[in-house]
N, CA and C atoms as a LAMMPS dump frame, in Angstrom:
ITEM: TIMESTEP
0
ITEM: NUMBER OF ATOMS
597
ITEM: BOX BOUNDS ff ff ff
-5.0000000000000000e+02 5.0000000000000000e+02
-5.0000000000000000e+02 5.0000000000000000e+02
-5.0000000000000000e+02 5.0000000000000000e+02
ITEM: ATOMS id mol type element x y z
1 1 1 N 370.104 357.377 157.072
2 1 2 C 370.563 357.067 155.504
3 1 3 C 369.278 356.58 154.728
4 2 1 N 369.195 356.636 153.427
5 2 2 C 368.093 355.97 152.773
6 2 3 C 368.786 354.524 152.311
7 3 1 N 367.985 353.56 152.69
8 3 2 C 368.399 352.458 152.043
9 3 3 C 368.715 352.013 150.574
10 4 1 N 369.866 351.743 150.035
11 4 2 C 369.903 352 148.9
12 4 3 C 369.306 350.66 147.714
13 5 1 N 368.792 349.448 148.738
14 5 2 C 368.289 348.346 148.295
15 5 3 C 366.746 348.611 147.949
16 6 1 N 366.187 349.509 148.869
17 6 2 C 364.82 350.258 148.674
18 6 3 C 364.942 351.014 147.371
19 7 1 N 365.595 352.207 146.92
20 7 2 C 365.454 352.566 145.873
21 7 3 C 365.492 351.839 144.828
22 8 1 N 366.666 350.649 144.614
23 8 2 C 366.736 349.693 143.531
24 8 3 C 365.504 348.9 143.279
25 9 1 N 364.802 348.582 144.576
26 9 2 C 363.434 347.761 144.5
27 9 3 C 362.41 348.65 143.731
28 10 1 N 362.257 349.92 143.977
29 10 2 C 361.263 350.927 143.763
30 10 3 C 361.409 351.236 142.239
31 11 1 N 362.523 350.947 141.623
32 11 2 C 362.84 351.534 140.229
33 11 3 C 362.485 350.327 139.669
34 12 1 N 362.937 349.245 140.265
35 12 2 C 362.412 348.224 139.395
36 12 3 C 360.552 347.714 139.412
37 13 1 N 360.266 348.196 140.309
38 13 2 C 358.844 348.322 140.424
39 13 3 C 358.037 349.203 139.012
40 14 1 N 358.701 350.431 139.318
41 14 2 C 358.163 351.546 138.576
42 14 3 C 358.171 351.314 136.879
43 15 1 N 359.538 350.127 136.631
44 15 2 C 359.985 349.712 135.675
45 15 3 C 358.511 349.07 134.872
46 16 1 N 358.691 347.932 135.953
47 16 2 C 357.469 346.7 135.435
48 16 3 C 356.32 347.17 135.456
49 17 1 N 355.939 348.284 136.242
50 17 2 C 354.592 348.936 135.912
51 17 3 C 354.771 349.497 134.772
52 18 1 N 355.547 350.216 133.877
53 18 2 C 355.4 350.881 133.092
54 18 3 C 355.331 350.065 131.72
55 19 1 N 356.108 348.664 131.725
56 19 2 C 356.167 347.625 130.517
57 19 3 C 354.548 346.941 130.82
58 20 1 N 354.094 346.886 131.999
59 20 2 C 352.841 346.386 132.217
60 20 3 C 351.946 346.922 131.258
61 21 1 N 351.899 348.232 131.263
62 21 2 C 350.966 349.509 130.627
63 21 3 C 350.634 349.151 129.324
64 22 1 N 351.951 348.999 128.725
65 22 2 C 352.377 349.179 127.237
66 22 3 C 351.899 347.568 126.899
67 23 1 N 352.182 346.516 127.688
68 23 2 C 351.489 345.284 127.261
69 23 3 C 349.817 345.318 126.781
70 24 1 N 349.353 345.794 128.129
71 24 2 C 348.001 346.212 128.057
72 24 3 C 347.279 347.141 126.771
73 25 1 N 348.117 347.945 126.676
74 25 2 C 347.755 348.976 125.35
75 25 3 C 347.801 347.999 124.232
76 26 1 N 348.862 347.097 124.243
77 26 2 C 349.429 346.528 122.979
78 26 3 C 348.173 344.989 122.662
79 27 1 N 347.483 344.671 123.858
80 27 2 C 346.89 343.839 123.378
81 27 3 C 345.988 343.408 122.525
82 28 1 N 345.986 342.355 121.719
83 28 2 C 345.143 342.283 120.435
84 28 3 C 343.679 342.087 121.038
85 29 1 N 342.785 342.419 119.913
86 29 2 C 341.207 342.2 120.277
87 29 3 C 340.773 340.884 120.515
88 30 1 N 341.423 339.991 120.034
89 30 2 C 341.14 338.672 120.042
90 30 3 C 341.657 337.892 121.51
91 31 1 N 342.661 338.8 122.052
92 31 2 C 343.384 337.922 123.185
93 31 3 C 342.646 337.852 124.539
94 32 1 N 343.014 337.388 125.629
95 32 2 C 342.477 337.035 126.558
96 32 3 C 341.927 338.058 127.331
97 33 1 N 342.547 339.111 127.449
98 33 2 C 342.34 340.284 128.462
99 33 3 C 341.623 341.593 127.521
100 34 1 N 341.088 342.293 128.117
101 34 2 C 340.136 343.258 127.734
102 34 3 C 341.094 344.563 126.521
103 35 1 N 341.035 344.827 125.515
104 35 2 C 342.08 345.415 125.052
105 35 3 C 341.606 347.068 125.226
106 36 1 N 342.779 347.787 125.196
107 36 2 C 342.41 349.314 125.4
108 36 3 C 342.226 349.953 123.968
109 37 1 N 342.331 349.519 122.812
110 37 2 C 342.514 350.115 121.602
111 37 3 C 340.9 349.025 120.762
112 38 1 N 340.046 349.526 120.822
113 38 2 C 338.967 348.918 120.638
114 38 3 C 338.561 349.765 118.953
115 39 1 N 339.156 350.781 118.893
116 39 2 C 338.567 351.867 117.428
117 39 3 C 339.354 351.624 116.653
118 40 1 N 340.7 352.171 116.78
119 40 2 C 341.895 352.247 115.839
120 40 3 C 341.803 353.635 114.985
121 41 1 N 342.473 353.657 114.196
122 41 2 C 342.457 354.804 113.379
123 41 3 C 342.708 354.594 112.024
124 42 1 N 342.123 355.32 110.983
125 42 2 C 342.164 355.212 109.667
126 42 3 C 343.51 356.104 108.732
127 43 1 N 344.044 355.464 108.164
128 43 2 C 345.082 356.337 107.846
129 43 3 C 343.982 357.126 106.427
130 44 1 N 344.417 358.506 106.129
131 44 2 C 343.61 359.038 105.042
132 44 3 C 345.086 359.058 103.845
133 45 1 N 345.368 358.358 103.049
134 45 2 C 346.151 358.318 102.246
135 45 3 C 345.548 358.904 100.688
136 46 1 N 344.664 358.624 100.495
137 46 2 C 344.175 358.671 99.157
138 46 3 C 343.236 359.923 99.194
139 47 1 N 342.819 360.473 98.186
140 47 2 C 341.337 361.52 97.989
141 47 3 C 342.246 362.668 98.485
142 48 1 N 343.313 363.142 98.424
143 48 2 C 343.41 364.39 98.859
144 48 3 C 344.09 365.411 97.077
145 49 1 N 343.499 366.644 97.112
146 49 2 C 344.076 367.373 96.337
147 49 3 C 344.898 368.274 96.647
148 50 1 N 345.922 368.636 95.825
149 50 2 C 347.156 369.637 95.755
150 50 3 C 346.808 370.697 95.196
151 51 1 N 346.873 372.055 95.448
152 51 2 C 346.343 373.113 94.988
153 51 3 C 347.975 373.726 94.71
154 52 1 N 348.18 373.461 93.06
155 52 2 C 349.175 374.206 92.52
156 52 3 C 349.357 375.688 92.436
157 53 1 N 350.649 376.523 92.307
158 53 2 C 351.119 377.553 92.61
159 53 3 C 349.619 378.665 91.323
160 54 1 N 349.341 377.799 90.202
161 54 2 C 348.469 378.615 89.412
162 54 3 C 346.979 378.337 90.013
163 55 1 N 346.649 377.851 91.274
164 55 2 C 345.472 377.502 91.248
165 55 3 C 344.454 375.833 90.923
166 56 1 N 345.363 375.338 90.095
167 56 2 C 345.081 374.125 89.834
168 56 3 C 344.968 372.852 90.723
169 57 1 N 344.126 372.157 90.554
170 57 2 C 344.109 371.066 91.613
171 57 3 C 344.43 369.745 91.063
172 58 1 N 345.231 368.955 91.834
173 58 2 C 345.816 368.118 90.926
174 58 3 C 345.841 366.832 92.481
175 59 1 N 345.623 365.432 91.948
176 59 2 C 345.2 364.303 93.074
177 59 3 C 346.67 363.94 93.449
178 60 1 N 346.417 363.63 95.157
179 60 2 C 347.639 363.637 95.742
180 60 3 C 347.566 362.419 96.977
181 61 1 N 348.331 361.659 96.992
182 61 2 C 348.542 360.656 97.905
183 61 3 C 349.655 361.087 99.246
184 62 1 N 349.111 360.791 100.04
185 62 2 C 349.819 360.901 101.221
186 62 3 C 350.623 359.714 102.039
187 63 1 N 351.756 359.773 102.239
188 63 2 C 352.706 361.178 102.412
189 63 3 C 353.495 361.576 101.542
190 64 1 N 354.015 362.749 101.204
191 64 2 C 354.084 363.388 100.03
192 64 3 C 355.254 364.269 100.18
193 65 1 N 355.746 364.423 99.144
194 65 2 C 357.275 365.233 99.206
195 65 3 C 357.262 366.223 97.727
196 66 1 N 356.979 367.409 97.983
197 66 2 C 356.787 368.607 96.99
198 66 3 C 358.077 369.544 97.014
199 67 1 N 358.841 369.974 95.984
200 67 2 C 360.054 370.788 95.902
201 67 3 C 359.388 372.228 95.638
202 68 1 N 359.628 372.705 97.136
203 68 2 C 359.201 374.177 97.454
204 68 3 C 360.064 375.121 98.174
205 69 1 N 360.197 375.9 97.743
206 69 2 C 360.887 376.748 98.644
207 69 3 C 360.739 377.296 99.631
208 70 1 N 361.64 377.519 100.476
209 70 2 C 360.928 377.792 102.165
210 70 3 C 360.073 379.091 102.127
211 71 1 N 359.115 378.825 103.249
212 71 2 C 358.046 379.874 103.375
213 71 3 C 356.749 379.515 102.539
214 72 1 N 356.917 378.795 101.218
215 72 2 C 355.702 378.324 100.731
216 72 3 C 354.56 377.882 101.054
217 73 1 N 353.271 378.421 100.993
218 73 2 C 352.323 377.559 101.763
219 73 3 C 351.744 376.626 100.884
220 74 1 N 351.888 375.234 101.517
221 74 2 C 351.417 374.217 100.472
222 74 3 C 349.614 374.255 101.077
223 75 1 N 348.709 373.913 100.469
224 75 2 C 347.653 373.514 100.557
225 75 3 C 346.88 372.124 99.878
226 76 1 N 346.426 371.394 100.7
227 76 2 C 345.901 370.124 100.38
228 76 3 C 344.708 370.05 100.928
229 77 1 N 343.487 369.375 100.511
230 77 2 C 342.234 369.596 100.651
231 77 3 C 341.517 368.268 100.186
232 78 1 N 340.613 367.775 100.986
233 78 2 C 339.286 366.627 100.587
234 78 3 C 337.963 367.146 101.001
235 79 1 N 337.092 366.281 100.515
236 79 2 C 335.664 366.805 100.994
237 79 3 C 335.15 366.048 102.167
238 80 1 N 334.834 366.509 102.713
239 80 2 C 334.011 366.341 104.211
240 80 3 C 333.195 365.036 103.935
241 81 1 N 332.804 364.832 102.692
242 81 2 C 331.904 363.625 102.372
243 81 3 C 332.511 362.404 102.216
244 82 1 N 333.676 362.362 102.193
245 82 2 C 334.774 360.962 102.201
246 82 3 C 335.196 360.705 103.526
247 83 1 N 335.013 361.576 104.992
248 83 2 C 335.326 360.944 105.881
249 83 3 C 334.263 360.301 106.633
250 84 1 N 334.462 359.659 107.459
251 84 2 C 333.394 358.768 108.512
252 84 3 C 332.75 359.607 109.28
253 85 1 N 331.599 359.047 109.439
254 85 2 C 330.264 359.847 110.107
255 85 3 C 330.807 360.028 111.838
256 86 1 N 330.411 361.034 112.494
257 86 2 C 330.423 360.738 113.837
258 86 3 C 331.785 362.01 114.408
259 87 1 N 332.128 361.52 115.572
260 87 2 C 333.085 362.562 116.041
261 87 3 C 334.458 361.974 115.896
262 88 1 N 334.528 362.907 114.806
263 88 2 C 336.427 362.515 114.092
264 88 3 C 337.396 363.901 114.619
265 89 1 N 338.3 363.022 114.769
266 89 2 C 339.596 363.917 114.98
267 89 3 C 340.819 363.536 114.277
268 90 1 N 341.453 364.378 113.737
269 90 2 C 342.307 364.404 112.944
270 90 3 C 343.994 364.309 113.332
271 91 1 N 344.432 363.284 113.101
272 91 2 C 345.928 363.186 113.729
273 91 3 C 347.008 363.416 112.543
274 92 1 N 347.753 364.586 113.158
275 92 2 C 348.423 364.898 111.982
276 92 3 C 350.182 365.381 112.854
277 93 1 N 351.277 364.776 112.011
278 93 2 C 352.376 365.259 112.421
279 93 3 C 352.873 365.859 111.504
280 94 1 N 353.311 367.11 111.971
281 94 2 C 354.455 368.084 111.526
282 94 3 C 355.716 368.222 111.799
283 95 1 N 356.699 368.343 110.841
284 95 2 C 358.141 368.512 110.821
285 95 3 C 358.464 369.822 110.566
286 96 1 N 358.755 370.552 111.501
287 96 2 C 359.075 372.19 111.502
288 96 3 C 358.511 372.907 110.459
289 97 1 N 357.216 372.9 110.765
290 97 2 C 356.084 373.478 109.937
291 97 3 C 354.797 373.967 110.923
292 98 1 N 354.369 375.345 110.16
293 98 2 C 353.088 375.413 110.573
294 98 3 C 351.888 374.754 110.165
295 99 1 N 350.875 374.963 110.889
296 99 2 C 350.063 374.206 110.401
297 99 3 C 348.278 375.017 110.439
298 100 1 N 347.766 375.034 109.356
299 100 2 C 345.971 375.712 109.744
300 100 3 C 345.092 374.382 109.233
301 101 1 N 344.336 374.395 109.761
302 101 2 C 343.113 373.434 109.372
303 101 3 C 342.004 374.29 109.211
304 102 1 N 341.437 374.064 108.181
305 102 2 C 340.249 374.956 107.848
306 102 3 C 339.04 373.873 107.251
307 103 1 N 337.518 374.18 107.462
308 103 2 C 336.379 373.652 107.147
309 103 3 C 335.76 374.726 106.622
310 104 1 N 335.745 374.264 105.172
311 104 2 C 335.056 375.579 104.587
312 104 3 C 335.964 376.791 104.276
313 105 1 N 335.721 377.776 104.729
314 105 2 C 336.438 379.057 104.943
315 105 3 C 336.807 379.475 106.635
316 106 1 N 336.392 378.583 107.312
317 106 2 C 336.691 378.633 109.142
318 106 3 C 337.875 378.041 109.393
319 107 1 N 338.686 378.713 110.062
320 107 2 C 339.692 378.231 110.452
321 107 3 C 339.552 377.606 111.82
322 108 1 N 339.502 376.133 111.95
323 108 2 C 339.111 375.434 113.327
324 108 3 C 340.611 375.424 114.02
325 109 1 N 341.719 375.552 113.399
326 109 2 C 343.061 375.14 114.139
327 109 3 C 344.132 375.691 113.368
328 110 1 N 345.191 376.289 114.378
329 110 2 C 346.127 377.303 113.888
330 110 3 C 347.489 376.97 114.698
331 111 1 N 348.142 376.605 114.283
332 111 2 C 349.58 376.17 114.857
333 111 3 C 350.871 376.959 114.123
334 112 1 N 351.856 377.32 115.22
335 112 2 C 353.239 377.801 114.838
336 112 3 C 352.912 379.083 114.195
337 113 1 N 351.964 379.783 114.16
338 113 2 C 351.977 381.392 113.373
339 113 3 C 353.216 382.111 114.11
340 114 1 N 353.882 382.878 113.018
341 114 2 C 355.469 383.903 113.743
342 114 3 C 354.785 384.593 115.194
343 115 1 N 353.895 385.241 115.144
344 115 2 C 353.929 385.658 116.408
345 115 3 C 353.314 385.01 117.86
346 116 1 N 353.21 383.738 117.415
347 116 2 C 353.09 382.811 118.736
348 116 3 C 354.385 382.14 119.392
349 117 1 N 355.458 382.462 118.314
350 117 2 C 356.946 381.735 118.646
351 117 3 C 357.236 382.092 119.824
352 118 1 N 357.749 381.664 120.858
353 118 2 C 358.859 382.338 122.163
354 118 3 C 360.07 382.762 121.714
355 119 1 N 360.714 381.73 120.619
356 119 2 C 361.826 382.096 120.258
357 119 3 C 362.054 381.873 118.667
358 120 1 N 362.945 382.655 118.362
359 120 2 C 363.104 382.116 116.605
360 120 3 C 362.206 382.251 115.78
361 121 1 N 362.567 381.675 114.769
362 121 2 C 361.527 381.462 113.732
363 121 3 C 361.324 380.09 113.612
364 122 1 N 361.716 379.022 114.437
365 122 2 C 361.252 377.646 114.143
366 122 3 C 359.928 377.434 114.645
367 123 1 N 359.052 376.516 114.049
368 123 2 C 357.699 376.314 114.389
369 123 3 C 357.883 374.6 115.285
370 124 1 N 359.192 374.006 115.234
371 124 2 C 359.1 372.835 115.828
372 124 3 C 358.412 371.881 115.191
373 125 1 N 358.387 370.808 115.553
374 125 2 C 357.982 369.363 115.288
375 125 3 C 357.004 369.036 116.096
376 126 1 N 355.703 368.381 115.638
377 126 2 C 354.571 368.491 116.943
378 126 3 C 354.022 367.318 116.032
379 127 1 N 352.928 366.322 116.973
380 127 2 C 351.822 366.361 117
381 127 3 C 350.595 366.61 117.118
382 128 1 N 349.406 366.733 116.014
383 128 2 C 348.387 367.489 116.142
384 128 3 C 346.974 366.707 116.413
385 129 1 N 346.202 366.936 117.205
386 129 2 C 345.022 366.253 117.443
387 129 3 C 343.951 367.494 117.169
388 130 1 N 342.893 367.378 115.856
389 130 2 C 342.353 368.621 115.659
390 130 3 C 340.841 367.397 115.758
391 131 1 N 340.002 368.178 116.456
392 131 2 C 338.372 367.623 116.141
393 131 3 C 337.791 368.151 114.841
394 132 1 N 337.298 367.699 114.593
395 132 2 C 336.254 367.995 113.588
396 132 3 C 334.958 368.3 114.107
397 133 1 N 334.387 369.221 113.315
398 133 2 C 332.656 369.353 113.581
399 133 3 C 332.141 368.176 113.268
400 134 1 N 330.78 367.964 113.732
401 134 2 C 330.412 366.853 113.473
402 134 3 C 329.81 366.846 112.335
403 135 1 N 329.03 367.708 111.719
404 135 2 C 328.436 367.837 110.435
405 135 3 C 329.2 368.594 109.175
406 136 1 N 329.942 367.679 108.789
407 136 2 C 331.455 368.522 107.623
408 136 3 C 330.83 367.942 106.185
409 137 1 N 329.533 367.143 106.034
410 137 2 C 329.361 366.735 105.072
411 137 3 C 328.934 367.705 104.161
412 138 1 N 329.326 367.918 102.5
413 138 2 C 328.926 368.988 101.839
414 138 3 C 330.371 369.957 101.905
415 139 1 N 331.337 369.732 102.955
416 139 2 C 332.005 370.927 103.054
417 139 3 C 333.362 370.371 102.979
418 140 1 N 334.589 371.326 102.636
419 140 2 C 335.922 371.216 102.073
420 140 3 C 336.667 371.275 103.497
421 141 1 N 337.515 369.995 103.46
422 141 2 C 338.543 370.124 104.718
423 141 3 C 339.621 370.462 103.744
424 142 1 N 340.812 371.514 104.471
425 142 2 C 341.685 372.011 103.806
426 142 3 C 342.885 372.214 105.133
427 143 1 N 344.097 371.609 104.823
428 143 2 C 345.204 371.864 105.392
429 143 3 C 346.283 372.189 104.771
430 144 1 N 346.68 373.771 105.477
431 144 2 C 347.923 374.655 104.968
432 144 3 C 348.974 374.475 105.728
433 145 1 N 350.102 373.924 105.052
434 145 2 C 351.67 374.083 105.929
435 145 3 C 352.566 375.181 105.295
436 146 1 N 353.279 375.333 105.904
437 146 2 C 354.533 376.343 105.443
438 146 3 C 355.662 375.77 106.666
439 147 1 N 356.659 376.051 106.047
440 147 2 C 358.092 376.159 106.971
441 147 3 C 359.146 376.81 106.32
442 148 1 N 359.795 377.435 107.384
443 148 2 C 360.971 378.58 107.019
444 148 3 C 361.992 377.852 106.599
445 149 1 N 362.109 376.708 106.896
446 149 2 C 363.237 375.767 106.284
447 149 3 C 363.166 374.976 104.927
448 150 1 N 363.929 375.394 103.962
449 150 2 C 363.92 374.502 102.631
450 150 3 C 363.49 372.904 102.71
451 151 1 N 364.405 372.516 103.286
452 151 2 C 364.7 371.018 103.451
453 151 3 C 363.1 370.3 104.326
454 152 1 N 362.25 371.085 105.116
455 152 2 C 361.208 370.616 105.35
456 152 3 C 360.07 371.125 104.411
457 153 1 N 359.947 372.14 103.587
458 153 2 C 359.023 372.927 102.823
459 153 3 C 358.481 371.913 101.814
460 154 1 N 357.149 371.403 102.176
461 154 2 C 356.579 370.278 100.823
462 154 3 C 356.817 369.016 101.501
463 155 1 N 357.116 368.921 102.182
464 155 2 C 356.991 367.636 103.136
465 155 3 C 355.866 367.476 104.02
466 156 1 N 355.087 366.461 103.352
467 156 2 C 353.786 365.952 103.943
468 156 3 C 353.767 365.029 104.741
469 157 1 N 353.453 364.327 105.982
470 157 2 C 353.263 363.236 106.478
471 157 3 C 352.001 362.301 106.504
472 158 1 N 352.095 361.675 107.059
473 158 2 C 350.629 360.851 106.87
474 158 3 C 349.479 361.351 107.748
475 159 1 N 348.444 361.327 107.315
476 159 2 C 347.108 361.795 108.153
477 159 3 C 346.27 361.06 108.543
478 160 1 N 346.148 360.521 109.765
479 160 2 C 344.977 359.689 110.852
480 160 3 C 343.571 360.382 110.802
481 161 1 N 342.935 359.299 111.009
482 161 2 C 341.4 360.05 111.563
483 161 3 C 340.898 358.653 112.472
484 162 1 N 340.516 359.312 113.622
485 162 2 C 339.481 358.265 114.417
486 162 3 C 339.201 359.22 115.515
487 163 1 N 338.557 358.37 116.493
488 163 2 C 337.863 359.326 117.743
489 163 3 C 339.526 359.913 118.46
490 164 1 N 339.349 360.527 119.278
491 164 2 C 339.875 361.319 120.093
492 164 3 C 340.941 360.152 121.066
493 165 1 N 340.433 359.236 121.82
494 165 2 C 340.804 357.928 122.454
495 165 3 C 341.592 357.141 121.474
496 166 1 N 341.194 356.684 120.175
497 166 2 C 341.656 356.159 119.45
498 166 3 C 343.416 356.866 118.995
499 167 1 N 343.273 358.115 118.916
500 167 2 C 344.434 358.772 118.348
501 167 3 C 345.341 358.778 119.776
502 168 1 N 345.063 359.037 120.704
503 168 2 C 345.63 358.798 121.829
504 168 3 C 346.686 357.813 121.761
505 169 1 N 345.721 356.729 121.929
506 169 2 C 346.325 355.268 122.031
507 169 3 C 347.511 355.225 120.59
508 170 1 N 346.979 355.641 119.747
509 170 2 C 347.989 355.337 118.226
510 170 3 C 349.207 356.106 118.732
511 171 1 N 349.417 357.404 119.387
512 171 2 C 350.624 358.001 119.442
513 171 3 C 351.204 357.436 120.753
514 172 1 N 350.345 356.794 121.644
515 172 2 C 351.145 356.154 122.668
516 172 3 C 352.066 354.931 122.096
517 173 1 N 351.247 354.122 121.305
518 173 2 C 351.883 352.895 120.796
519 173 3 C 353.193 353.749 119.928
520 174 1 N 352.849 354.723 119.359
521 174 2 C 354.001 355.145 118.244
522 174 3 C 355.244 355.661 119.2
523 175 1 N 355.033 355.742 120.57
524 175 2 C 356.055 356.855 121.196
525 175 3 C 356.311 355.449 122.136
526 176 1 N 355.812 354.433 122.399
527 176 2 C 356.08 353.547 123.547
528 176 3 C 357.614 352.966 123.647
529 177 1 N 358.476 352.876 122.594
530 177 2 C 359.886 352.702 123.269
531 177 3 C 360.761 353.96 123.589
532 178 1 N 360.214 354.975 123.006
533 178 2 C 361.06 356.671 123.498
534 178 3 C 360.613 356.715 124.846
535 179 1 N 359.054 356.241 125.139
536 179 2 C 358.591 356.606 126.694
537 179 3 C 359.273 355.829 127.822
538 180 1 N 359.265 354.754 127.161
539 180 2 C 359.908 353.433 128.109
540 180 3 C 361.89 353.993 128.43
541 181 1 N 362.351 354.604 127.426
542 181 2 C 363.644 354.775 127.513
543 181 3 C 364.042 355.844 128.478
544 182 1 N 362.816 357.123 128.396
545 182 2 C 363.036 358.553 129.024
546 182 3 C 362.561 358.193 130.453
547 183 1 N 361.625 356.928 130.849
548 183 2 C 361.788 356.553 132.051
549 183 3 C 362.823 356.234 132.328
550 184 1 N 363.544 354.923 131.995
551 184 2 C 364.829 354.645 132.296
552 184 3 C 365.811 355.504 132.783
553 185 1 N 365.848 356.523 132.117
554 185 2 C 366.679 357.732 132.056
555 185 3 C 366.658 358.558 133.227
556 186 1 N 365.15 358.769 133.25
557 186 2 C 364.759 359.56 134.635
558 186 3 C 365.161 358.932 136.023
559 187 1 N 364.398 357.401 135.767
560 187 2 C 364.841 356.398 137.194
561 187 3 C 366.474 356.478 137.715
562 188 1 N 367.047 356.055 136.231
563 188 2 C 368.279 356.156 136.795
564 188 3 C 369.308 357.281 137.148
565 189 1 N 368.601 358.565 136.871
566 189 2 C 369.339 359.938 137.436
567 189 3 C 368.898 360.196 139.094
568 190 1 N 367.689 359.814 139.111
569 190 2 C 367.141 359.765 140.281
570 190 3 C 368.006 358.903 141.359
571 191 1 N 368.116 357.46 140.909
572 191 2 C 368.985 356.769 141.569
573 191 3 C 370.716 357.237 141.713
574 192 1 N 370.943 357.652 141.248
575 192 2 C 372.438 358.492 140.977
576 192 3 C 372.21 359.339 142.027
577 193 1 N 371.271 360.622 141.926
578 193 2 C 371.152 361.557 143.111
579 193 3 C 370.873 361.022 144.572
580 194 1 N 370.188 360.053 144.706
581 194 2 C 369.895 359.498 145.969
582 194 3 C 371.076 358.766 146.459
583 195 1 N 372.004 357.712 145.464
584 195 2 C 373.023 357.382 145.949
585 195 3 C 374.248 358.46 146.412
586 196 1 N 374.192 359.506 145.643
587 196 2 C 374.998 360.81 146.08
588 196 3 C 375.075 361.251 147.219
589 197 1 N 373.611 361.608 147.786
590 197 2 C 373.1 361.916 148.577
591 197 3 C 373.023 361.2 150.062
592 198 1 N 372.798 360.135 149.612
593 198 2 C 372.354 359.416 151.194
594 198 3 C 373.232 358.555 151.17
595 199 1 N 374.051 357.583 150.416
596 199 2 C 375.141 356.544 150.556
597 199 3 C 376.358 357.079 150.858
């Protein structure tokens, strides 16, 4: 039979290891330890244009909410000249929305199209990491959102930009608490199964 004390010790060690990883990730740049996040992400709040139904472009600051019927395609765009140079990745959160990203007239990212959904009409909510081409100066970056639900149609979350590594660390920090809770629940379940089977 498996020793229950070993199970408990292993669980505690796993939780301590997860907490240690989070501490390292959150270590400030001026601390005594080498930080994982030396680049950071930049929030692209200003500089966006919203395309009205008549085609007119109006300034928009993100995050934003527009009163739009379900199924309406919402288009926001900005000049590539306003983005930092180098290898940039957009970090975008959608809430029950499809997303298309265009550079000029070229679609570089397409999520949630009806023909790709395995079940029902819901595109789900998700984080998106979209790597932009290196040479985007002089081109227009366009984001197109659509939702089959009226309560999510017209809703735009913040848009971040940075290197892919910086975006991943940003997402990790955003979900750190949820991540630890999931680990705790999973380990608790394993302990209960082990107790039931071996004790």
